[in-house]
C-alpha positions as CSV (number, residue, x, y, z in Angstrom):
1,M,12.0,-5.6,-57.9
2,Y,15.0,-7.0,-59.8
3,E,13.6,-6.2,-63.2
4,A,12.6,-2.7,-62.2
5,T,16.0,-2.0,-60.7
6,H,17.8,-3.4,-63.8
7,Q,15.6,-1.4,-66.2
8,R,16.1,1.9,-64.3
9,Y,19.8,1.6,-63.2
10,G,21.3,-1.0,-65.5
11,S,24.8,-2.1,-64.5
12,R,25.1,0.6,-61.8
13,I,23.6,-2.0,-59.4
14,T,25.0,-5.5,-58.9
15,W,22.9,-8.2,-57.3
16,H,24.4,-11.1,-55.4
17,W,22.2,-14.1,-54.5
18,G,22.5,-16.8,-51.9
19,H,24.5,-14.9,-49.3
20,A,23.7,-14.6,-45.5
21,L,25.3,-11.8,-43.4
22,Q,27.4,-13.3,-40.6
23,H,29.4,-10.4,-39.1
24,V,30.1,-6.7,-39.5
25,D,33.3,-4.9,-38.4
26,F,31.8,-1.4,-38.1
27,D,35.2,0.2,-37.4
28,R,36.9,-1.3,-40.5
29,R,33.7,-1.2,-42.5
30,V,33.9,-4.9,-43.5
31,A,30.9,-7.2,-43.8
32,T,31.3,-11.0,-43.9
33,F,28.8,-13.2,-45.7
34,S,28.4,-17.0,-45.9
35,S,27.2,-18.9,-48.9
36,S,26.5,-22.5,-49.6
37,D,27.1,-21.9,-53.3
38,P,30.8,-21.1,-54.3
39,A,29.6,-19.9,-57.7
40,A,27.6,-17.2,-56.0
41,A,30.6,-15.6,-54.4
42,L,31.0,-11.8,-54.5
43,S,33.5,-10.8,-57.1
44,Q,34.1,-7.1,-56.6
45,G,36.5,-6.1,-53.8
46,S,36.0,-9.4,-52.0
47,T,38.0,-12.4,-50.8
48,L,36.7,-15.9,-51.1
49,Q,37.7,-18.6,-48.7
50,G,36.7,-22.2,-49.4
51,S,36.3,-24.3,-52.5
52,N,36.4,-23.0,-56.0
53,A,33.4,-22.5,-58.3
54,D,33.9,-25.9,-60.0
55,A,33.8,-27.8,-56.7
56,P,30.6,-29.2,-55.0
57,A,28.6,-26.7,-53.0
58,T,30.1,-26.2,-49.6
59,S,30.0,-23.4,-47.1
60,T,32.1,-20.4,-48.1
61,T,32.7,-17.0,-46.5
62,T,33.1,-13.7,-48.3
63,S,34.4,-10.4,-46.8
64,V,33.4,-7.2,-48.5
65,S,34.5,-3.6,-47.8
66,Y,31.7,-1.0,-47.9
67,E,31.2,2.8,-47.9
68,L,27.7,2.6,-46.4
69,L,25.8,-0.4,-45.0
70,I,22.0,-0.2,-45.3
71,G,20.2,-2.8,-43.3
72,A,16.9,-3.4,-45.1
73,D,16.7,-7.1,-44.1
74,G,13.3,-7.2,-42.5
75,A,11.9,-7.7,-39.0
76,G,14.5,-10.4,-38.2
77,S,17.3,-8.1,-39.3
78,K,20.8,-9.5,-38.8
79,V,22.2,-6.0,-39.3
80,R,20.1,-4.7,-36.3
81,Q,21.2,-7.7,-34.2
82,L,24.9,-7.0,-34.9
83,M,24.4,-3.3,-34.2
84,Q,23.0,-4.1,-30.7
85,G,26.4,-5.4,-29.6
86,A,28.6,-2.9,-31.3
87,V,26.8,0.5,-31.4
88,A,26.7,2.6,-28.2
89,G,23.2,3.4,-27.0
90,M,21.6,0.9,-29.4
91,K,18.7,-0.9,-27.5
92,V,15.8,-2.9,-28.9
93,D,12.5,-3.5,-27.1
94,T,10.1,-6.1,-28.3
95,K,6.7,-4.7,-27.3
96,Y,4.5,-7.2,-29.0
97,F,4.8,-10.5,-30.7
98,S,1.7,-11.8,-32.4
99,S,0.9,-15.5,-32.4
100,T,-2.2,-14.8,-34.6
101,T,-2.1,-15.6,-38.3
102,Y,-4.3,-14.5,-41.2
103,K,-5.2,-15.2,-44.7
104,T,-6.6,-12.8,-47.2
105,Y,-9.5,-12.9,-49.6
106,H,-10.6,-10.5,-52.5
107,G,-13.3,-9.8,-55.0
108,L,-16.4,-10.1,-53.0
109,S,-19.3,-8.3,-54.7
110,L,-22.9,-7.8,-53.9
111,R,-25.3,-9.3,-56.5
112,Q,-28.4,-7.4,-57.5
113,G,-31.0,-8.0,-54.8
114,S,-28.5,-9.6,-52.3
115,E,-28.9,-8.7,-48.7
116,E,-26.3,-6.3,-47.3
117,P,-23.8,-7.7,-44.8
118,L,-24.4,-4.5,-42.8
119,P,-27.0,-1.7,-43.1
120,G,-25.9,0.9,-45.6
121,F,-23.0,-1.2,-46.9
122,A,-23.9,-0.7,-50.6
123,S,-23.9,3.1,-50.1
124,H,-20.6,3.4,-48.3
125,A,-17.7,4.9,-50.2
126,P,-14.6,2.7,-50.9
127,G,-12.2,2.8,-47.9
128,Q,-14.7,4.8,-45.8
129,F,-15.0,2.1,-43.1
130,I,-13.4,-1.1,-41.9
131,Y,-16.0,-3.8,-41.1
132,N,-15.1,-6.2,-38.3
133,F,-17.2,-9.4,-37.8
134,N,-16.1,-10.9,-34.5
135,V,-17.8,-13.6,-32.3
136,K,-15.8,-15.1,-29.4
137,G,-14.4,-18.5,-30.3
138,M,-15.1,-18.1,-34.0
139,P,-12.9,-17.0,-36.9
140,T,-12.8,-13.3,-37.3
141,L,-13.5,-11.5,-40.6
142,V,-12.2,-8.0,-41.3
143,M,-13.4,-6.3,-44.6
144,W,-13.0,-3.1,-46.5
145,R,-14.4,-1.8,-49.8
146,Q,-12.0,-1.4,-52.7
147,A,-12.1,1.3,-55.4
148,D,-14.0,-1.1,-57.7
149,N,-16.7,-1.5,-55.0
150,T,-15.7,-5.1,-54.3
151,A,-14.8,-6.1,-50.8
152,S,-11.4,-7.5,-49.7
153,G,-10.4,-8.6,-46.2
154,M,-8.6,-10.9,-43.8
155,L,-9.6,-14.1,-42.1
156,T,-8.0,-14.5,-38.6
157,R,-8.2,-16.8,-35.6
158,A,-9.2,-19.8,-37.7
159,R,-8.2,-22.9,-35.8
160,S,-8.5,-25.0,-38.9
161,Y,-8.5,-24.4,-42.6
162,D,-10.8,-27.4,-43.3
163,A,-13.3,-26.1,-45.8
164,Q,-16.4,-27.7,-44.4
165,E,-15.6,-26.7,-40.8
166,L,-14.8,-23.1,-41.8
167,R,-17.9,-22.8,-43.9
168,T,-20.1,-24.0,-41.0
169,K,-18.5,-21.7,-38.5
170,I,-18.7,-18.6,-40.7
171,S,-22.3,-19.3,-41.8
172,S,-23.5,-19.9,-38.2
173,A,-21.6,-17.0,-36.6
174,Y,-22.3,-14.3,-39.2
175,L,-25.8,-14.8,-40.6
176,Q,-25.6,-11.5,-42.4
177,I,-22.7,-12.6,-44.7
178,P,-24.1,-13.5,-48.1
179,P,-23.8,-17.2,-48.8
180,E,-21.8,-16.6,-52.0
181,W,-19.3,-14.5,-50.0
182,V,-18.9,-17.4,-47.5
183,E,-18.2,-19.8,-50.4
184,S,-15.6,-17.4,-51.9
185,I,-13.9,-16.8,-48.6
186,V,-13.7,-20.5,-47.9
187,A,-12.4,-21.3,-51.4
188,Q,-9.7,-18.6,-51.2
189,T,-8.4,-19.4,-47.7
190,C,-8.7,-23.2,-47.8
191,D,-6.8,-23.6,-51.1
192,T,-4.2,-26.2,-50.1
193,S,-2.0,-25.1,-53.1
194,G,-1.8,-21.5,-51.8
195,Q,0.4,-19.9,-49.3
196,P,0.4,-20.9,-45.6
197,P,-1.2,-18.4,-43.1
198,S,0.8,-15.2,-42.6
199,P,1.8,-14.1,-39.1
200,F,0.8,-10.6,-37.9
201,G,4.4,-10.0,-37.0
202,K,6.0,-8.3,-34.1
203,L,6.4,-4.7,-32.9
204,M,9.9,-3.7,-31.9
205,S,11.2,-0.3,-30.9
206,T,14.8,0.8,-31.3
207,T,16.6,3.7,-29.6
208,R,18.4,4.6,-32.8
209,L,18.4,3.8,-36.5
210,D,22.0,4.4,-37.2
211,G,25.6,3.3,-36.5
212,P,28.9,4.3,-38.0
213,R,28.3,4.4,-41.8
214,C,25.2,2.3,-41.2
215,V,21.4,2.8,-41.3
216,L,18.4,0.6,-40.7
217,L,15.5,1.0,-43.2
218,G,12.0,-0.5,-43.2
219,D,11.1,-3.4,-40.9
220,A,14.8,-3.7,-40.0
221,G,14.6,-0.4,-38.2
222,H,10.9,-0.4,-37.1
223,P,9.2,-3.8,-37.2
224,M,5.5,-3.5,-37.4
225,T,2.5,-5.9,-37.3
226,S,-0.4,-5.8,-39.8
227,T,-2.8,-4.3,-37.2
228,L,-3.0,-0.9,-38.8
229,A,-1.4,-1.8,-42.2
230,Q,1.3,1.0,-42.0
231,G,4.5,-1.1,-42.3
232,C,4.9,-0.4,-46.0
233,N,4.0,3.3,-45.7
234,L,6.5,3.7,-42.9
235,A,9.2,2.0,-44.8
236,L,8.7,4.1,-48.0
237,E,8.7,7.3,-45.9
238,S,12.0,6.2,-44.3
239,V,13.6,5.7,-47.7
240,R,12.4,9.0,-49.0
241,I,13.6,10.9,-45.9
242,F,17.0,9.1,-46.0
243,A,17.4,10.0,-49.7
244,R,16.6,13.7,-48.8
245,I,19.2,13.6,-46.0
246,L,21.9,12.3,-48.4
247,D,21.2,15.3,-50.6
248,S,21.2,17.7,-47.6
249,V,24.7,16.6,-46.4
250,S,26.1,16.6,-50.0
251,G,26.7,12.8,-49.7
252,D,28.8,13.0,-46.5
253,L,28.4,9.4,-45.4
254,D,29.7,10.2,-41.9
255,Q,27.0,12.7,-41.2
256,A,24.0,11.1,-42.9
257,P,23.3,8.1,-40.6
258,A,23.0,10.2,-37.4
259,A,21.1,12.9,-39.2
260,F,18.6,10.2,-40.3
261,T,17.9,9.0,-36.7
262,S,17.4,12.7,-35.7
263,A,14.9,13.3,-38.5
264,R,13.0,10.0,-38.4
265,L,13.0,8.3,-35.0
266,E,10.3,10.5,-33.3
267,D,7.8,9.9,-36.1
268,V,8.6,6.2,-36.2
269,H,8.0,5.9,-32.4
270,A,4.7,7.8,-32.8
271,M,3.4,5.3,-35.3
272,Q,4.5,2.4,-33.2
273,T,2.8,4.0,-30.2
274,I,-0.5,4.3,-32.2
275,E,-0.2,0.7,-33.2
276,Y,0.6,-0.5,-29.7
277,M,-2.4,1.3,-28.3
278,Q,-4.6,-0.3,-31.0
279,I,-3.2,-3.7,-30.0
280,L,-3.8,-3.1,-26.3
281,S,-7.3,-1.8,-26.9
282,S,-8.3,-4.9,-28.8
283,N,-7.0,-7.2,-26.0
284,A,-4.8,-9.0,-28.4
285,P,-2.9,-11.9,-26.8
286,G,0.9,-11.5,-26.5
287,A,1.0,-7.8,-25.5
288,N,3.6,-6.9,-22.9
289,A,1.7,-4.3,-20.9
290,N,0.3,-3.7,-17.4
291,A,-3.3,-2.8,-16.5
292,L,-2.6,1.0,-16.4
293,E,-1.1,1.0,-19.9
294,Q,-4.1,-1.0,-21.2
295,M,-6.5,1.5,-19.6
296,I,-4.7,4.5,-21.1
297,A,-4.5,2.9,-24.5
298,K,-8.2,2.1,-24.5
299,A,-9.2,5.6,-23.3
300,T,-7.1,7.2,-26.0
301,M,-8.3,5.0,-28.9
302,L,-12.0,5.1,-27.9
303,G,-11.9,8.7,-26.8
304,S,-10.4,9.8,-30.1
305,A,-12.9,7.7,-32.1
306,L,-15.9,9.1,-30.2
307,F,-14.8,12.7,-30.3
308,S,-14.0,12.6,-34.0
309,Q,-17.3,11.0,-34.8
310,G,-19.0,13.7,-32.8
311,L,-17.2,16.4,-34.8
312,H,-18.1,14.7,-38.0
313,K,-21.8,14.6,-37.2
314,L,-21.9,18.2,-36.0
315,M,-19.7,19.7,-38.8
316,P,-19.4,17.2,-41.6
317,S,-18.0,19.7,-44.1
318,S,-15.1,20.7,-41.7
319,F,-14.6,17.1,-40.4
320,P,-15.3,14.8,-43.3
321,A,-13.7,11.7,-41.7
322,P,-15.9,9.9,-39.2
323,V,-12.8,8.3,-37.6
324,Y,-9.8,10.7,-37.6
325,L,-7.2,7.9,-37.0
326,L,-8.0,6.2,-40.3
327,D,-8.1,9.5,-42.2
328,G,-4.8,10.7,-40.7
329,L,-3.0,7.5,-41.5
330,R,-4.1,7.7,-45.1
331,D,-2.6,11.1,-45.7
332,A,1.1,10.9,-46.2
333,R,1.4,14.7,-45.7
334,V,0.4,14.3,-42.1
335,P,3.3,13.1,-39.8
336,Y,2.5,10.2,-37.6
337,K,3.5,12.3,-34.5
338,K,0.8,14.8,-35.5
339,V,-1.8,12.0,-35.8
340,L,-0.8,10.8,-32.3
341,Q,-1.0,14.3,-30.8
342,T,-4.4,14.9,-32.3
343,M,-5.7,11.6,-31.0
344,Q,-4.4,12.4,-27.5
345,M,-6.1,15.9,-27.7
346,H,-9.4,14.2,-28.8
347,A,-9.3,11.8,-25.8
348,V,-8.4,14.6,-23.3
349,A,-11.2,16.8,-24.7
350,L,-13.8,14.1,-24.4
351,I,-12.7,13.2,-20.9
352,A,-12.8,16.9,-19.9
353,L,-16.3,17.3,-21.5
354,A,-17.5,14.2,-19.7
355,A,-16.1,15.5,-16.4
356,T,-17.7,19.0,-17.0
357,L,-21.1,17.4,-17.7
358,A,-20.9,15.2,-14.7
359,G,-20.1,18.3,-12.5
360,I,-23.1,20.2,-13.9
361,S,-25.3,17.2,-13.4
362,S,-24.2,17.0,-9.8
363,Q,-24.9,20.7,-9.2
364,V,-28.3,20.4,-10.7
365,L,-29.2,17.5,-8.5
366,Q,-28.1,19.5,-5.5
367,L,-30.4,22.3,-6.4
368,V,-33.5,20.1,-6.8
369,P,-35.6,20.4,-3.6
370,Q,-35.8,17.2,-1.6
371,S,-39.3,16.0,-0.9
């Protein structure tokens, strides 16, 4: 990122390393940072308190005036935390915090004559399906086919990354997985020199994405989990929309933040609702929901999936995607709120159809003469 920024913008952007945000005065537009390295102190428009650059590294504070503060500091955003206590109407709701971790694996390919892990796997198009191998009490494998026809995926719910134990569990639970795939998955996920397991993250909903001369972008404004793999897409869309708003207000930094919330918040909430319903429908531990919310989520997700598959089988040329949700999330031209509305309509249509058929069946039974 640093190299790309430097090549594209040169000296127009200055990077400062080793600073942690401590406080923001939103009225005076002053941000205060701490640093354990005096040599790393900000130099432009800043004041440095503490030891000089030649002294041993001790804690220093740096205050910087800003024209626009962009909080792009991730799911644990300090900017968002400070906004909660200073910006009117700013509330944050943690809807889900995942205790589940995962590791990824890549490059699984079927050798000539190898048995398929699922019927028709070799003929499926890249990205057409997500394959879920799940046995209670065992590690879970999620896979998808890449453009080069290899399979990549995630290993979750592994209680241990001991190679022999993991090999035994995967082999015994999923007999259809080719032995060479098992070995590759174990080798990639049990590599002790690699990264530790990654958490699935948390799902947090905010009532606004702006403050005075301040905006939240990416996970700072809409923390997501890896459940539907939309966090990066959502962040990139937010950046594109905010850039468009800056142009539309001719660079008026007083108008831009509120305009961003107005333009973006509904779609952000729609995507978070979709992800939350997916979490609830999969009975993931850690969800903060009652029985009614879980029932509605499961009905919506399952109803949409069944209805879209029915449309696909009846009219494949008009409805090429067997699962509308996956197809809708792939298409950046379709707003998330449109995806959510379509899923809800699918579910309602299926329920209405089922109720109609049940009513017709009841009438037919009443017309049948009793012996």
